[in-house]
C-alpha positions in Angstrom: -10.6 -15.1 -28.3 -6.9 -15.0 -29.5 -4.5 -17.0 -27.6 -2.3 -15.2 -25.3 1.5 -15.3 -25.2 3.7 -15.1 -22.2 4.2 -11.4 -22.4 0.4 -10.8 -22.3 -0.3 -13.0 -19.3 -2.0 -10.5 -16.6 -0.3 -12.2 -13.5 -1.9 -10.0 -11.0 -5.4 -10.3 -12.3 -4.9 -14.2 -12.3 -3.8 -13.9 -8.7 -6.9 -11.8 -7.9 -9.0 -14.2 -9.9 -7.8 -17.3 -8.0 -8.3 -16.0 -4.7 -11.9 -14.7 -5.7 -12.6 -18.1 -7.3 -11.4 -20.1 -4.2 -13.7 -18.0 -1.9 -16.6 -17.1 -4.3 -16.3 -13.7 -2.3 -14.6 -10.6 -3.2 -14.1 -9.5 0.4 -12.5 -12.6 1.5 -10.2 -12.6 -1.6 -9.2 -9.0 -0.9 -8.3 -10.0 2.7 -6.1 -12.9 1.5 -4.2 -10.7 -0.9 -4.1 -7.7 1.3 -5.7 -5.3 -1.1 -9.0 -3.6 -1.3 -12.2 -5.3 -2.5 -12.5 -2.7 -5.4 -9.0 -3.7 -6.4 -10.1 -7.4 -6.6 -13.2 -6.6 -8.4 -11.4 -4.4 -11.1 -8.8 -7.0 -11.7 -11.4 -9.8 -12.3 -13.4 -7.5 -14.5 -10.4 -6.7 -16.5 -9.4 -10.4 -16.7 -12.9 -11.3 -18.1 -12.8 -8.3 -20.5 -9.3 -9.6 -21.9 -10.5 -13.2 -22.2 -13.9 -12.4 -23.6 -15.5 -14.9 -21.1 -17.7 -14.5 -17.9 -15.8 -16.1 -15.2 -18.4 -15.6 -12.6 -22.1 -15.9 -12.5 -23.5 -12.9 -10.3 -26.8 -13.8 -8.8 -28.6 -12.4 -5.6 -25.5 -10.7 -4.6 -23.5 -13.8 -4.5 -20.6 -15.1 -6.9 -20.6 -18.5 -8.5 -18.0 -19.9 -11.0 -19.0 -20.3 -14.5 -17.8 -23.2 -16.5 -15.1 -21.0 -17.9 -14.3 -19.9 -14.5 -13.9 -23.4 -13.3 -11.6 -24.4 -16.2 -9.5 -21.3 -15.6 -9.2 -21.9 -11.8 -7.8 -25.3 -12.2 -5.2 -24.0 -14.9 -4.3 -21.0 -12.7 -3.9 -23.0 -9.5 -1.9 -25.6 -11.1 0.3 -22.9 -12.6 0.9 -21.1 -9.4 1.6 -24.3 -7.7 4.2 -25.2 -10.2 5.9 -21.7 -9.8 5.9 -22.0 -5.9 7.2 -25.5 -5.9 10.2 -24.4 -8.3 10.9 -21.6 -6.1 11.0 -23.8 -3.1 13.6 -26.1 -4.8 16.0 -23.6 -5.7 19.6 -24.5 -4.3 21.5 -21.4 -4.7 21.5 -19.4 -1.3 20.9 -16.1 -3.1 17.9 -17.8 -4.5 16.6 -19.4 -1.4 13.6 -18.0 0.5 14.7 -19.6 3.8 16.8 -17.3 5.8 16.8 -13.6 7.1 15.4 -10.5 5.3 16.2 -7.0 6.8 14.0 -4.1 6.2 14.3 -0.6 6.8 11.6 2.3 6.6 10.4 5.2 8.4 8.1 4.9 11.6 5.2 6.1 9.5 5.6 4.0 6.6 6.3 0.9 8.8 3.3 1.3 10.9 0.7 2.7 8.4 1.7 0.3 5.3 4.5 -2.0 5.7 2.9 -4.0 8.6 0.3 -5.3 6.3 2.9 -6.3 3.9 5.0 -8.0 6.4 1.9 -9.8 7.6 0.9 -11.3 4.2 4.5 -12.2 3.4 4.9 -14.1 6.6 2.0 -16.0 6.0 3.0 -17.2 2.6 6.9 -17.4 3.3 7.0 -18.5 7.2 10.6 -19.7 6.8 11.9 -16.2 6.3 13.0 -14.3 9.5 12.0 -10.6 9.1 14.1 -7.9 10.9 13.0 -4.1 11.0 15.3 -1.2 11.2 13.9 2.3 11.7 15.1 5.3 9.5 14.2 9.0 9.5 12.2 10.7 6.6 14.7 12.0 4.2 17.5 9.9 5.7 21.0 10.7 4.0 22.4 7.5 4.6 20.8 4.1 4.8 22.0 1.1 7.3 24.8 -1.1 6.0 22.9 -4.4 6.0 19.5 -3.7 4.6 17.7 -6.0 2.0 14.8 -3.6 1.2 14.1 -0.2 2.2 11.2 2.1 1.7 12.3 5.6 2.0 10.5 8.9 2.2 13.0 10.8 0.0 16.1 9.4 -1.5 19.5 8.9 0.3 22.3 11.2 -0.8 24.3 8.6 -2.7 22.3 6.1 -4.7 25.3 4.8 -6.9 25.3 1.2 -5.5 21.6 1.0 -5.0 18.6 0.2 -7.3 15.8 2.9 -6.8 12.1 2.7 -7.8 9.7 5.5 -7.1 6.9 3.8 -5.4 4.2 6.6 -5.5 4.1 10.3 -5.9 3.4 11.7 -2.7 0.0 13.2 -2.1 -1.2 14.3 1.2 -4.9 14.6 2.3 -6.6 15.8 5.6 -8.1 13.0 7.6 -9.9 12.5 11.0 -12.0 10.0 12.7 -15.9 9.7 11.9 -16.5 10.3 15.8 -14.4 13.5 15.6 -16.6 14.8 12.8 -20.1 14.3 14.4 -21.8 17.7 14.7 -19.2 19.4 12.5 -19.9 20.5 9.1 -18.4 19.0 6.0 -15.4 20.6 4.6 -16.2 22.8 1.3 -12.9 24.7 1.0 -9.4 23.9 2.1 -9.1 27.0 4.3 -12.0 25.8 6.5 -9.6 23.6 8.3 -8.1 26.6 10.0 -11.0 26.4 12.4 -10.3 22.7 13.3 -7.8 21.2 15.8 -4.7 20.2 13.8 -2.1 17.6 14.3 1.4 18.5 13.3 4.4 16.4 12.7 7.9 17.5 11.6 7.1 17.6 8.0 5.5 20.9 8.4 2.7 19.6 6.1 0.1 22.2 7.3 2.2 25.2 6.2 2.3 23.7 2.7 -1.5 23.3 3.0 -2.3 26.6 4.1 0.1 28.1 1.5 -2.0 26.4 -1.1 -5.6 26.9 0.3 -5.4 30.1 2.5 -2.7 32.1 0.9 -0.2 31.2 3.6 -2.5 32.4 6.4 -2.3 29.8 9.1 -3.9 31.5 12.0 -7.3 30.9 13.2 -9.2 29.4 15.9 -7.7 26.0 15.5 -6.1 24.2 18.4 -2.4 22.9 17.5 -0.8 19.6 18.7 2.6 18.8 17.7 4.0 15.2 17.3 7.5 13.9 16.5 6.5 12.0 13.4 3.5 11.3 11.2 2.6 8.0 12.7 1.9 9.6 16.0 -0.2 12.4 14.5 -2.1 9.6 12.6 -2.8 7.8 15.9 -3.9 10.9 17.4 -6.3 11.3 14.6 -7.7 7.8 15.1 -8.3 8.7 18.7 -10.2 11.7 17.7 -7.8 14.5 18.7 -8.0 16.4 15.5 -7.2 16.4 11.8 -3.8 15.1 10.4 -2.3 15.2 7.0 -1.6 11.6 5.5 -0.4 9.8 2.5 -3.5 8.1 0.9 -1.7 4.7 0.7 -1.0 4.8 4.4 -4.6 5.3 5.6 -6.5 3.5 2.6 -7.1 0.6 5.0 -8.4 2.8 7.9 -10.7 4.6 5.4 -12.1 1.4 4.1 -12.6 0.0 7.7 -14.4 3.4 8.6 -11.7 4.2 11.1 -10.8 7.5 9.3 -12.7 9.7 6.8 -11.1 11.8 4.1 -12.2 15.4 4.8 -11.4 17.0 1.3 -10.8 15.6 -2.1 -7.9 17.8 -3.0 -4.3 17.1 -1.9 -1.0 18.9 -1.4 2.6 17.6 -2.6 5.5 18.3 -0.3 8.0 17.7 -3.1 9.4 14.5 -1.7 8.2 10.9 -2.8 8.3 7.5 -1.5 11.0 5.2 -2.9 11.7 1.5 -2.9 15.4 0.9 -2.5 17.4 -2.2 -2.9 21.2 -2.9 -2.6 23.3 -3.4 -5.8 22.2 -6.6 -7.8 24.9 -9.0 -6.4 23.3 -8.4 -2.9 19.9 -9.0 -3.9 18.2 -12.2 -2.9 15.0 -13.9 -3.9 13.5 -13.1 -0.5 14.2 -9.3 -1.2 12.8 -9.4 -4.7 9.7 -11.1 -3.6 9.1 -8.8 -0.9 9.5 -5.8 -3.1 6.8 -7.4 -5.4 4.5 -7.7 -2.4 5.1 -3.9 -1.8 4.3 -3.0 -5.2 1.2 -5.3 -5.3 -0.1 -3.9 -2.3 0.2 -0.3 -3.4 -1.5 -1.2 -6.7 -4.4 -2.2 -4.8 -4.8 0.8 -2.1 -4.3 3.4 -4.7 -7.3 2.3 -6.7 -9.6 4.5 -4.7 -7.9 7.7 -6.1 
């Protein structure tokens, strides 16, 4: 194996390996990292391929560290400990992890994705006080004092902001497993006309039937209208009908069996989700680390697509 230089270090894969090695269990590693088990497995296998070494012995559906895995675990753990210690010893206020972090996001993004990221971040950095501010989808103006914002659609003026597109928005129909008992599987997108539909202000079902039913949205389906997507998804979890959801917002529910994906095709509503940070002089280590946590989370939950 050729030696790796710093530019080639697969940091996400090394974090996934360390968690898997400490537990010798992919499920527990995924829970620790806040990603799916499949994402951890893929990262570990990619690392083994890159290194040309088997890091685990897989026997009787259990994992055991190989000799190479034991050596790498010690090196990775020591390296991450050194990084963590170095961060904690920074004196500059803008580079300190202790303090407040103000987040803003839509209700749907907050409840269906950001809560998981907040929980993991708080476990790792308990000295950071987190504050949430709610914004509307397609908000034209952001609050004055935010540190990290996750927006559905960009604000009007991004001159003094750093923006990164997190994901191209794709919406899929979802429902609870209990709701689908004694109901046929969906083979065509227009068959959802005969299902109770859960709406929100995005008018996603109009876009759905424009694609799959030539704009015809009249059928035998009942219709329930909610203010936002979070309410519609809560109703779907309770078995009231079918909602349209961003995959990354419901990946954990699908993995846990709380929701099922009804149809493999999706729609786009022409609006994407963005990570927004203030201008660089206002950015802190707290905000940059949180932004990294968000991107790690999305990297894991979108593995299923």
